[in-house]
C-alpha positions as CSV (number, residue, x, y, z in Angstrom):
1,X,12.6,70.9,0.0
2,X,13.4,74.6,0.7
3,X,10.5,75.8,-1.5
4,X,8.1,73.5,0.5
5,X,9.3,74.9,3.8
6,X,9.0,78.5,2.6
7,X,5.5,77.8,1.2
8,X,4.3,76.2,4.5
9,X,5.4,79.4,6.3
10,X,3.5,81.6,3.9
11,X,6.8,83.0,2.5
12,X,8.2,83.8,-1.0
13,X,11.3,82.4,-2.6
14,X,12.8,84.6,-5.3
15,X,15.6,83.6,-7.7
16,X,17.7,86.1,-9.7
17,X,20.3,84.8,-12.1
18,X,22.7,86.6,-14.3
19,X,25.1,84.8,-16.6
20,X,28.7,85.2,-15.5
21,X,27.6,86.9,-12.2
22,X,25.9,84.0,-10.3
23,X,22.5,83.4,-8.7
24,X,20.8,85.1,-5.8
25,X,18.2,83.4,-3.8
26,X,16.0,85.6,-1.6
27,X,13.6,84.2,1.0
28,X,10.9,86.5,2.4
29,X,8.9,85.3,5.4
30,X,6.1,87.2,7.1
31,X,6.8,88.9,10.4
32,X,3.5,88.2,12.2
33,X,3.5,84.9,14.0
34,X,1.8,82.0,12.2
35,X,-0.5,79.8,14.4
36,X,1.1,76.7,15.8
37,X,0.0,73.2,14.8
38,X,-3.5,72.3,16.1
39,X,-3.3,71.2,19.7
40,X,0.0,72.9,20.4
41,X,-0.3,75.8,22.9
42,X,2.1,78.7,22.5
43,X,3.1,78.4,26.1
44,X,3.2,74.6,26.3
45,X,4.8,73.7,29.6
46,X,7.9,71.6,29.8
47,X,7.8,68.0,31.0
48,X,7.7,67.7,34.7
49,X,10.3,65.0,34.6
50,X,13.9,65.9,33.6
51,X,15.2,63.4,31.0
52,X,18.5,62.3,29.7
53,X,18.4,62.7,25.9
54,X,20.4,61.9,22.8
55,X,20.2,64.4,19.9
56,X,21.5,63.1,16.5
57,X,21.8,65.5,13.6
58,X,24.5,66.2,11.0
59,X,23.8,70.0,11.2
60,X,25.8,71.5,14.1
61,X,23.6,74.6,14.4
62,X,20.4,72.4,14.8
63,X,22.1,70.2,17.4
64,X,23.1,73.3,19.3
65,X,19.6,74.8,19.2
66,X,18.0,71.6,20.3
67,X,20.5,71.2,23.2
68,X,19.7,74.8,24.3
69,X,15.9,74.3,24.1
70,X,16.2,71.0,26.0
71,X,18.7,72.3,28.6
72,X,16.4,75.3,29.3
73,X,13.7,72.8,30.3
74,X,16.1,71.0,32.7
75,X,17.0,68.0,30.5
76,X,20.5,66.7,30.1
77,X,21.6,66.3,26.5
78,X,24.3,64.4,24.6
79,X,24.8,65.0,20.9
80,X,26.1,63.0,18.0
81,X,26.9,64.2,14.4
82,X,25.5,61.2,12.6
83,X,23.7,57.8,13.0
84,X,26.9,55.8,13.5
85,X,28.1,58.1,16.2
86,X,24.6,58.2,17.7
87,X,24.4,54.4,17.8
88,X,27.7,54.1,19.5
89,X,26.5,56.6,22.2
90,X,23.2,54.7,22.5
91,X,25.0,51.4,23.0
92,X,27.3,52.9,25.6
93,X,24.5,53.9,28.1
94,X,20.7,54.3,28.2
95,X,18.8,57.5,27.3
96,X,15.2,58.3,28.2
97,X,14.5,59.7,24.7
98,X,16.3,60.0,21.4
99,X,15.8,62.9,18.8
100,X,17.2,62.2,15.3
101,X,17.2,64.0,12.0
102,X,15.8,62.0,9.1
103,X,18.2,63.0,6.3
104,X,21.8,62.3,7.3
105,X,24.7,61.0,5.3
106,X,25.9,57.4,5.9
107,X,23.3,56.0,8.3
108,X,20.1,58.1,7.9
109,X,17.5,58.7,10.6
110,X,15.3,55.8,9.5
111,X,18.2,53.3,9.6
112,X,19.3,54.7,12.9
113,X,15.9,54.5,14.5
114,X,15.5,50.9,13.2
115,X,18.8,50.0,14.8
116,X,17.7,51.5,18.1
117,X,14.5,49.6,17.8
118,X,16.5,46.3,17.4
119,X,18.3,47.2,20.7
120,X,15.4,48.5,22.8
121,X,12.0,48.0,21.1
122,X,10.1,50.5,23.3
123,X,12.7,53.4,23.1
124,X,10.9,56.7,22.5
125,X,12.3,58.3,19.4
126,X,11.4,61.7,17.8
127,X,12.3,62.1,14.1
128,X,12.9,65.6,12.7
129,X,12.2,66.2,9.0
130,X,11.2,68.9,6.6
131,X,8.6,66.5,5.3
132,X,6.9,66.2,8.7
133,X,3.5,67.5,7.6
134,X,3.4,65.1,4.7
135,X,4.5,62.1,6.7
136,X,2.0,62.9,9.5
137,X,-0.8,63.4,7.0
138,X,0.0,60.0,5.4
139,X,0.3,58.3,8.7
140,X,3.9,57.4,7.9
141,X,5.9,56.3,10.9
142,X,9.3,54.6,10.2
143,X,10.3,51.6,12.3
144,X,11.3,52.6,15.8
145,X,10.0,56.2,15.5
146,X,7.4,57.4,18.1
147,X,6.7,60.9,16.9
148,X,7.5,62.9,13.7
149,X,8.2,66.6,14.2
150,X,8.3,68.8,11.1
151,X,11.0,71.3,10.6
152,X,11.2,74.1,11.3
153,X,9.6,74.0,14.7
154,X,9.3,76.3,17.7
155,X,10.0,75.5,21.3
156,X,6.3,74.8,22.1
157,X,6.1,72.3,19.3
158,X,9.2,70.5,20.5
159,X,7.7,70.4,24.0
160,X,4.5,68.9,22.6
161,X,6.4,66.3,20.7
162,X,8.3,65.4,23.9
163,X,5.1,65.0,25.8
164,X,3.6,62.9,23.0
165,X,6.7,60.6,22.8
166,X,6.7,60.1,26.5
167,X,2.9,59.4,26.8
168,X,2.4,55.9,28.1
169,X,6.1,55.7,29.1
170,X,5.5,55.5,32.9
171,X,8.3,54.9,35.4
172,X,8.0,51.2,35.2
173,X,8.3,51.2,31.4
174,X,11.3,53.5,31.5
175,X,12.9,51.2,34.1
176,X,12.2,48.1,32.1
177,X,13.6,49.7,29.0
178,X,17.0,50.2,30.7
179,X,17.1,46.6,31.8
180,X,16.2,45.1,28.4
181,X,19.4,46.3,26.7
182,X,21.4,43.5,25.0
183,X,25.2,43.5,25.3
184,X,26.8,45.8,22.7
185,X,28.7,42.9,21.0
186,X,25.6,40.7,20.8
187,X,25.6,38.7,17.5
188,X,21.9,39.3,16.8
189,X,22.4,43.1,16.6
190,X,23.3,44.3,13.1
191,X,23.2,47.5,11.1
192,X,22.9,47.5,7.4
193,X,23.8,50.7,5.6
194,X,22.2,51.3,2.1
195,X,23.7,53.9,-0.1
196,X,21.8,55.6,-2.9
197,X,22.9,58.1,-5.4
């Protein structure tokens, strides 16, 4: 996965290994800015509406960066360290938008977004993944996911993904979403966790 990310950013990955001394990995990335994805403006404006968002990622540094980006644009953000914690937060109160990582231990992003879809079918969800380019090219969109955003990304790309996820979600749809929530202990709501080695 690291090699693919470095390649997409026109970088070089070097590996030096010496028996008994260990291995050194060196990543070299170009300094000049690389053009953004087609259709993404470098100065993409933030959404006019300030949203209440849930960010779910098992990497604390990525949660922090996302929270900073979103807060800079006037959004309020709650974070969760994994899908189980995120689902508990989602069941506790409504969010305008959810951002989740794809690869997380326990309940992964696909399981988490499917569980959210069972609770609120029209909930906007952005999924973050290092395989975003491949998934978008293949038209792969997991159940409950509105937008796939490839990692790494810049602030303008995040803003574009937010705009795309909220497109068609007018005030009436957002209001309806908040009234459609089943009770947290509803028997028809279930989560199945699948573990693979």
